[in-house]
N, C-alpha and C positions, 0 to 999 in steps of 0.2 A: 504494500500500499505505499503510496506518495505521502509526503509531507510537505505543507507547505508554511513557511514562516512569514506571517504579514508584514512585519517590519521591525519595530522596536523588540528588542530581546530582555533588556535589563540587566545587563551584564556590564562591567566597567571598562573594557576595552574592546577593540577590534579583534586583536588577537585572540583575547579570550572566548569572544563570541564563536569565532571560527574553530577554535579547538574543542570548545564544548558541544557545539552541533554537530561539528565532523564526527566526533568520537560517538555521540549518541544516537545520530540520525543519519549519518552520512550516506548509507546506500538508499535510503528513502528520498533524498532531496535532488531535485532537479535544476534548483538555484537557490541562492542564499543571499540574504542582505547583510549588510555590516552591523546590524544591531542598533543603529540610530543612537550612538553613544554620545555622551557630553550634553551640549545644549539642545541637541535633536531629541533627547529622551521623550520631551512632552510635545511631540508631533509638531504643528505650526506655532506654538509658543515662542520659538526661537526667532520666528521672524518679525516679532513685534519690535523688538530693538531697531531692526533695520528700517521699517517703518516708519517709526518715532523717529529715526535720526535723519529722514529725509528732509530735504530743505522744502518740498512741495507740501508737507502736511504739519500739522500741529494739533495738540489736544483742543477737542471741541469745547468751546467757552460754555457750554452748557454742564460741562462736569460729568457727562453721562459715562457710565462704567457698564461693560459687559458683565451680565450676573455670573457667568461662569468662571471666567479667567480673572476677573476683577481687573482687565485692562481700561485704563481711561480710553474712549473712543477718539479717533482721529478725524479731523476734516482737513480741508484745503487751506493751507497758510494764506497769510493776508496777502493780498495781490496776485496770488496763483489762480490762473484760469484752468478749466478742465484739461484743455489743451497742451498746458505745459508739463502734466506730470509724467514722469518716466524714471525707470529705476535701471540701475547697472547690474552687477552680480548679486544674485541672492544668496549664494553660498551652497547650493546642492552639489553643483558640478564639481566644485573646488573639494569639498568633503568627499565626494566620491572617487575622485581621482586619487586621492591619498589612499583611502581604504582597498581601491583596487590594488595597488600594490601589495598591500597585505593578501589581499586574495589570492594573487598569482602565487606569491610565496607559501601560502597555505596548501595551493593546489599541488604547487611542484614538489612539496616534502612529504605529500600523503595526508596531512592534515584534513583536507578536503578530497573529494573523488574527483576523478579525471571526468570531463565533460561536463562538469556544472557550471552553471552560470551565474554572474554577480549581478544581484537584483538591486535596483535603485527604486526606491519609493518615493513618489512626489505628491504633494497634495494638490487638488485642483486651486486654481487661483481664486475662484469664487469661494471657496472654503476659508482661504487665509483673508481674504480682504474683507469680505461679510462679517467676519468675526471681529475686525477691529477698526472699521470707519463707519461714520454715521451713513444711514441709507441715501442722504441726498447726494453724495458724493461717491457713491458705490460704482457707477458706470464707468466715470472717468479713471477712478483708482484702479479698478479691475482690470480695464482695457490694456493700462501701462503695466500692471501685475503680469498681466496675461504673455504680454510681449515679451518680458524678460523671462518668464518660466519658459517659454517658446527657445528663447536663447539659450536657457540653461539645458535643454534637451540637446539643441544642436552641440554645445560644448562637449556633453557627456559622448554623443556619438563621433565627435572628432578625435576623442582622447582615449577611448576605450574601445578595443576591437569588437565589431558588431557580433561576432561569433560568439563573445562571452558575456555579452550584455542583456540585461532584462530589465525594461522599465514597467512600473507599476504605478498606474494612476489611484490614489486613494479617493473614493468617492463618498463623501461623509454627508457633508450639509445637503447635497443633492439628493441622496438616498433618503434622508429623513423627509424633505419636501416632497419628493415622488409619493412616499408612504402616505402624507395626508395628515399624520396625526400631528397636533400642535406642539411645540417645544420652544420654549424660550432660549434654551441653549443653541438654538440654529435660527439666527437672524437672516432677514432678507427674504425675499420670494421669487419665484421663477416657475413658468410654466412648463411643461412637459416637453414641448418644442425647445424652448431656450435652453433646458438641460442639454438636450442631446445636441442641438448645435455647439455648445461650448465643448462637448466631448468629441465631437467631429473635428473641431479646430485641435485640440489637443492631440488627439490620437494621429490625425494628419502629420504632425511634425516629426512622428518617430519612423525612422526608414523601415522598409518592410523587410530588410534581413536582421532586425533588431525585435527579440521577442516583446511581446506587449500583454500585459495582464491587467485585471482590473479588480480592485478590493471594494466590494459594497459594504459600507459600513454606516451603524447606527451611533456611532461615537463612542467613547470610553472616557468618561470623567467620572473619577473616584471608583474606577473598576467596575461602572455601570453604563449602560446605554443610556443616549439622551431620552429615547422611547423604545417600548419593546414591541418588535415586529409581532402583529397578531397571529400571523403565520406567514408561510413564505411566498405568498401570492403577489405582494408587491415587488419583492426581490425578483421574481421569475418575471413579472412583467417588464420591469426595468432592464433586466439582462436579455430579455428576448427584444426590446427596442432598441438597446445599444447594439446588439449583434447585427441587427439589420442596419443600423445607421453608420456603423464605423466601417470604413473599408479596409482598413489594416486587419489581418488575420488576428484573433486573440488567443494567446496562448493557454490561457485561463480566466476562469472568473471564480471569485472567492464570495460566498456568503456566510452571514453568522447564523448560529442556531443559539437560541437562549438555552440556559443551564436545565430550565424546568420543562423543557419541550422534547419528549421522547414519545409524544402521541401523533397519530395518524393525522388529525387536523392540521397539524403546524406542517408536516412534511407532504400532504396530499399535492400540494400545488406543484411540486416539483415534476410531476408527471407531465406538466404543459411546457417544461423548459426546453427550448430549442435553440441549442448552441451550436455554432458551425463546426463542420469537420476538424477535427485537430483541436478543438478547445477543450481543456480539461475544467471539470468541476471540484473545487475545494469547498468542504463544509466547515465552518468554524465551529465544531462542535466538542473539543477538548476543554474540559474545566477542571479546576483543581477540586471545586468544592465536592464533587461525587467522583473524581479518578476515572481509573480504567471501567469499574462496572458502569457508570452513567455513561461515559463515552461510547462503551460498548451499545447500550441501550439504545441511544441517538443513531449511531450507525445502522442498526438493526431496522429502526424505524425508518431511516431515510433510504435504505435499499429497497424498501417496498415499492418505491417511487422514482427513485434514481439510482439505477443498478451500478454505475461506475463513478466513483468520485474520491478524492483524497481528503485527509484530513488536516485540520488547522486550530487554533484559536479564534475566537469570534472576532478579535483584533489584536492589535500588539501587546506585548506583554509587560511593558515596562511600566507604565502608569499606575500608580498605587499598590505596586506588588514589590514584595522583598525578593532579595536574590534567591532566597532558600524557595519561594513559591515559584519563581520562574525556572528553576531546576527542577522542582517537582512537576511542573507542566511539562516540559521538555521529556522527563522520563515517563510520563502517561503516554505523550506521543510513541515512544521506543516500546514501551510494553504492549501497546494495544497492536504496533505493527507486527511484533513478534508472534502474534497468536492469529493474526489475518491469512 
């Protein structure tokens, strides 16, 4: 059974991430992230200082604060017009280039298996910008940030051999909006068509010979989703729409499964999933709360409706989880794979 590591791992260094997952899960991995160490541990939070430092932005005079991350919301600086806003490097490509050197060394010395790809996980610009700016300036700031993010993709693809690279888009705010349940953790709004158009632009920036994967996400704040999916129906609907809208072949799509859902009602919509040829499904059904037994129960339920899939956690492992919990989660993956 294949294992997918969603992004953040929650260990201290890139070398430690590669050594740990290589030893515990190596034969089951097709790609591996660097664990999003350091400032990247809390997903998009590390981008706030970059946006706050921009000469084009300032804290909004209203003093508004995002309820979840407590960041003061930003607006355009005095005298700045929407057309003025631009960004340079965002840091994703530069971080990945350094980690890629560690990846190559780990693969060459046998720490990681041959043939594995280096996975770089990127947030959608909408998720980053809508979380830190006031709604009135979202279109202008998002457009500038999207341009910069596409430049990050280009830099990744210039400096990392395409045969070694996998790019994953983390689709969080859009997934919650697509689901339709209200959440104060996800500001902004967008139509389904606008969401698909955003993803078309982002995925078109990835060269055809670079692997492309999608992580459908319901958030992970305090180790909990922003909202819990009622069942898999909205994820299936979104995955089917993305599959039709995106021209680039998708290597995989990841979907979360809440810990208390080993029932048919949650998994039944998976029978309507229509992925393209060669697109793998990963279900985020590994949880520390009920370990191997609970994971196997969710696998059994999913298999009644989605015969082929790999396993994962429902989101990255780093936020609000101790190193001990992370290592326990990795061992659950390994123990489950040993019995499948």
